[in-house]
C-alpha positions in Angstrom: 51.7 25.4 78.7 55.3 24.5 78.1 57.7 21.6 77.9 58.1 19.2 74.9 55.4 20.4 72.5 54.4 18.1 69.7 53.3 20.4 66.9 51.8 19.4 63.6 55.2 18.9 61.8 57.8 19.1 64.5 58.7 18.5 68.1 59.6 21.6 70.0 61.9 21.3 73.0 61.3 24.1 75.6 58.1 24.9 73.6 55.0 26.7 74.7 51.3 26.7 73.7 49.2 29.8 74.4 45.4 29.6 74.6 42.9 32.4 74.4 39.0 32.2 74.3 39.0 28.4 73.7 41.4 28.6 70.8 45.1 28.0 70.4 46.8 31.4 69.9 50.5 30.5 69.6 52.6 27.4 69.3 56.4 27.7 69.3 59.5 28.3 71.3 59.1 29.7 74.8 61.4 32.6 74.0 59.3 33.7 71.1 56.0 33.7 73.1 54.3 36.8 74.6 51.8 35.6 77.2 49.3 38.2 78.4 49.9 39.6 81.9 48.1 37.6 84.5 47.7 34.6 82.2 47.1 31.2 83.9 50.2 29.0 83.5 50.2 25.3 83.8 53.5 23.8 85.0 54.3 21.2 82.3 58.1 21.7 82.0 58.7 18.0 82.7 56.0 16.7 80.4 54.8 16.6 76.9 52.1 18.8 75.4 50.2 17.1 72.6 46.9 17.7 70.7 43.9 16.0 72.2 43.7 12.5 70.8 40.9 11.2 68.6 39.7 7.6 68.8 37.6 6.4 65.9 36.7 3.0 67.3 35.2 3.0 70.9 32.6 0.4 72.0 32.5 1.4 75.6 34.3 2.3 78.9 33.8 2.2 82.7 31.2 -0.6 82.5 29.1 1.1 79.9 28.4 -0.1 76.3 27.3 2.0 73.3 24.8 -0.6 72.2 22.9 -1.3 75.4 23.3 1.6 77.9 21.5 4.3 76.1 22.1 8.1 76.1 23.4 8.4 79.6 25.7 5.4 79.2 27.2 7.0 76.1 27.6 10.3 77.9 29.5 8.5 80.6 31.8 6.9 78.0 32.4 10.4 76.6 33.4 11.6 80.0 35.7 8.7 80.6 37.7 9.4 77.4 39.2 12.5 79.1 41.3 10.4 81.5 43.2 9.0 78.5 43.9 12.3 76.6 41.1 11.6 74.2 39.1 14.8 73.5 37.0 13.5 70.6 35.8 10.1 69.4 33.4 8.0 67.4 31.1 5.7 69.5 31.1 2.4 67.7 28.3 -0.1 67.2 28.3 -3.8 66.7 26.1 -6.1 64.6 22.6 -6.3 66.0 19.0 -6.6 64.8 17.6 -3.7 62.9 15.6 -2.0 65.6 18.4 -2.3 68.2 20.9 -0.7 65.9 18.5 2.2 65.1 18.0 2.8 68.8 21.8 2.8 69.4 22.3 5.4 66.6 19.6 7.6 67.9 21.1 7.4 71.4 24.5 8.5 70.0 22.8 11.5 68.3 21.2 12.5 71.6 24.3 11.8 73.7 26.3 14.4 71.6 24.6 17.1 73.8 26.4 16.7 77.1 26.4 19.3 79.8 29.2 17.7 81.7 32.9 17.9 80.6 33.3 15.2 78.0 35.1 14.2 74.8 33.2 15.5 71.8 31.3 12.9 69.7 32.3 13.6 66.1 30.0 11.0 64.6 29.4 7.2 64.8 31.4 4.2 63.5 28.9 1.5 62.4 30.8 -1.8 62.6 28.6 -4.3 60.9 26.0 -5.8 60.4 27.0 -6.2 56.8 30.1 -8.3 57.4 31.3 -11.9 56.7 30.3 -14.5 59.3 33.6 -16.4 58.7 35.5 -13.4 60.0 33.0 -12.2 62.6 35.5 -12.1 65.5 33.4 -11.1 68.6 30.4 -10.0 66.5 27.2 -12.0 67.1 26.5 -14.5 64.4 22.8 -14.2 64.5 22.8 -10.5 63.7 25.2 -10.6 60.7 23.6 -10.3 57.3 24.2 -9.4 53.6 24.2 -5.7 52.7 20.7 -4.3 52.5 20.6 -0.8 51.0 17.2 0.1 52.3 18.3 -0.8 55.9 21.5 1.2 55.4 19.5 4.3 54.3 17.5 3.9 57.5 20.7 3.9 59.6 22.0 7.0 57.8 18.6 8.8 58.5 18.5 7.7 62.1 22.0 9.1 62.7 21.1 12.4 61.1 24.3 12.6 59.1 26.5 11.5 62.0 27.6 8.1 60.5 31.3 8.8 59.7 32.4 5.2 59.0 30.7 1.9 58.2 32.7 -1.4 58.3 31.6 -3.9 55.7 32.8 -7.0 53.8 32.9 -6.2 50.1 32.7 -9.8 48.9 29.1 -10.2 50.1 26.3 -9.8 47.6 25.6 -6.1 47.2 28.9 -5.1 48.8 30.1 -2.8 46.0 26.6 -1.2 45.8 26.8 -0.5 49.5 30.2 1.1 49.1 28.9 3.4 46.4 25.8 4.3 48.5 28.1 5.2 51.5 30.4 7.3 49.3 27.4 9.1 47.8 26.3 10.0 51.4 29.7 11.2 52.6 30.4 8.1 54.7 33.8 6.4 54.8 33.5 2.8 53.6 35.8 0.7 55.7 36.9 -2.9 54.7 36.8 -5.3 57.7 35.5 -8.5 59.2 36.0 -9.7 55.6 37.4 -12.8 53.8 38.0 -10.8 50.6 40.8 -11.9 48.3 43.2 -9.4 46.8 41.3 -8.8 43.6 38.0 -8.3 45.4 39.7 -5.9 47.8 41.1 -3.9 45.0 37.7 -3.8 43.2 36.3 -2.4 46.5 38.9 0.4 46.5 37.9 1.2 42.9 34.3 1.3 44.0 35.2 3.9 46.7 36.4 2.2 49.8 39.1 4.2 51.5 39.6 2.7 55.0 40.4 -0.6 56.8 39.0 -1.6 60.2 41.6 -3.0 62.7 44.2 -4.0 60.1 45.2 -7.7 60.2 42.4 -8.6 62.6 39.3 -10.3 61.2 41.0 -10.6 57.8 42.7 -13.4 55.9 46.3 -13.9 57.1 48.9 -12.7 54.6 50.2 -15.6 52.5 53.2 -15.4 50.2 51.2 -17.0 47.3 47.7 -15.7 48.0 47.2 -12.0 48.5 44.2 -11.0 50.6 42.6 -8.0 52.1 45.4 -7.1 54.5 48.0 -7.1 51.8 45.8 -5.0 49.5 45.4 -2.5 52.4 49.2 -2.4 52.8 49.9 -1.9 49.1 47.3 0.6 48.1 47.9 4.2 49.3 44.2 5.0 48.9 43.5 3.0 52.0 44.0 4.4 55.5 44.1 1.6 58.1 43.2 1.5 61.8 45.6 -0.6 64.0 45.4 -1.8 67.6 48.8 -1.5 69.3 48.2 -3.4 72.5 50.6 -6.3 71.8 47.7 -8.7 71.7 45.9 -8.0 68.5 48.9 -7.5 66.3 52.5 -8.5 66.9 55.0 -5.7 67.0 56.8 -7.1 63.9 53.6 -6.7 61.9 53.0 -3.2 63.3 56.4 -2.3 62.1 55.6 -3.7 58.7 52.4 -1.6 58.5 54.3 1.5 59.4 56.8 0.9 56.6 54.1 0.2 54.1 51.7 3.0 55.0 54.1 5.8 55.7 53.2 8.8 57.9 49.7 9.4 56.5 48.3 5.9 56.2 47.7 4.6 59.7 45.4 5.5 62.6 45.9 4.3 66.2 42.6 3.1 67.8 41.7 1.3 71.0 38.7 -0.9 70.0 37.9 -0.3 73.7 34.9 -2.0 75.3 33.0 -1.5 78.5 35.8 -3.2 80.5 38.1 -0.2 79.9 39.1 1.3 83.3 37.7 -1.7 85.2 39.1 -4.7 87.2 39.1 -8.2 85.9 35.7 -9.7 85.5 32.8 -10.1 83.1 31.7 -7.3 80.8 29.6 -6.8 77.6 30.1 -5.8 74.0 26.6 -5.4 72.7 24.7 -8.6 73.7 27.8 -10.7 74.1 29.5 -11.5 77.4 33.2 -10.8 77.6 35.8 -12.0 80.1 38.6 -9.6 81.1 41.7 -11.2 82.7 45.2 -9.5 82.7 44.1 -6.9 80.2 43.0 -9.6 77.7 39.4 -9.5 76.6 37.8 -12.7 75.2 34.3 -13.8 74.4 33.0 -15.6 77.5 34.3 -19.2 77.6 36.4 -18.9 74.4 39.8 -17.6 73.3 38.3 -15.3 70.7 39.6 -11.7 71.2 36.7 -9.3 72.0 37.9 -5.7 71.8 40.5 -4.3 74.2 41.1 -2.3 77.3 43.8 -0.2 75.5 43.6 3.6 76.0 44.9 6.2 73.5 47.7 7.5 75.7 49.0 4.0 76.1 48.6 3.4 72.4 51.0 6.3 71.8 53.4 4.9 74.3 53.3 1.4 72.8 53.7 2.7 69.3 57.0 4.4 70.3 58.3 1.8 72.7 57.6 -1.4 70.8 56.9 -0.5 67.2 59.7 2.1 66.7 57.5 5.0 65.7 58.7 8.5 66.3 56.9 10.6 68.9 55.7 12.9 66.1 54.3 10.1 63.9 52.7 8.3 66.9 50.9 11.5 68.0 49.8 12.3 64.4 48.4 8.8 64.0 46.3 9.4 67.1 45.2 13.0 66.4 45.8 14.6 63.0 45.1 11.6 60.8 41.8 10.7 62.5 40.8 14.4 62.5 41.3 14.3 58.7 39.3 11.1 58.5 36.4 12.7 60.4 36.5 15.9 58.4 37.4 18.1 61.4 41.1 18.8 60.7 40.5 22.5 60.2 39.6 22.8 63.9 41.1 19.7 65.7 43.9 17.2 65.6 47.0 19.4 65.9 48.5 22.2 67.9 48.1 25.1 65.5 47.0 28.7 66.0 43.3 29.1 65.4 42.3 25.6 66.2 40.3 24.4 69.2 42.4 24.3 72.3 41.9 20.5 72.8 45.1 19.7 74.5 46.6 16.9 76.6 49.6 17.0 78.9 51.4 13.7 79.4 54.3 12.8 81.7 57.4 11.0 80.5 55.7 7.7 81.0 52.7 8.8 78.9 50.3 9.0 81.8 47.8 11.9 81.5 48.5 14.8 83.8 45.6 16.9 82.5 43.3 17.3 79.5 41.8 20.5 78.1 38.8 20.9 75.8 38.5 24.3 74.1 40.9 25.8 76.7 39.1 24.5 79.8 40.7 22.0 82.1 38.3 19.1 82.1 40.5 16.4 83.7 43.4 16.7 86.1 45.2 13.7 87.5 45.7 13.7 91.3 49.4 13.2 90.5 49.5 16.6 88.8 48.4 18.4 92.0 
């Protein structure tokens, strides 16, 4: 595969990627490559070759929801990711009663085994239920509760080690103890859906929190005399922050501020995609809540409250460059290498480097997906690429 190749630390014009036995064998300039005789060649000279993207915050797609549609629904969500250059992801839950959340976690574990071409499930992002009702966003009020360490241990057990991230509000009773429990079990404690002030946020970082869920959203607004959670996340280099770059959740000016504050290692592009992704305007679900989709804007039914998005990762890359001034290299890294590091898989995924899984996407100059490969196999090809 050749064209503009986005490698780990550089963009290579007239570059090429060679794949063998499901792994990347070579990344570099075309004139330095030595393809084997008879090798399959994809014509990508007018496109961009990037690593498969990794989305750490996905609630659903194609009419299916992680919380309510069981194993086969989650497998369908996994397959849908391929259309958007996403080759690995974290199914993401919402606040619910204890039994429903256990069932959703168990379904995620079972859905990881998928005999159809699909994005790899790297783990689960548990968003709630230990969050602040005053910053609930689209999360259901009735299911939100204070941290319960015994409940949390049950979630970790049900997920069989697959919980990668848990979103929580540190200011709640037991919040710091929950952070320490998560850290002791290798889970990333993510600050979000929280009304924490600056001091509480910094104490949470000292307790072991290292991540922020959808920066700026469901957090206190930044005020020039009262620092809050968002400002703490911008200031402290120990925090990596998700951000939704759809032009609805966060203004482009604030995205630019986040890029300046966090540098080229501190941000992750996510979609916060819900069941409405890839669907026409209408009514959809996020967990037990009804969502209205109109003109790519998702809101809780009958309200103006934002409820996830229909953003896709390929469009997130495009938006980050076109509207937030990111470089192609940084935007791709924010959607691939940085989330791979977060999920603990950077030794095999997240960048185009020899020896890594051949999870690769080819985009055209408008960032539409021409084809997607998982471990060297073409698992999605756009009709436009024929």
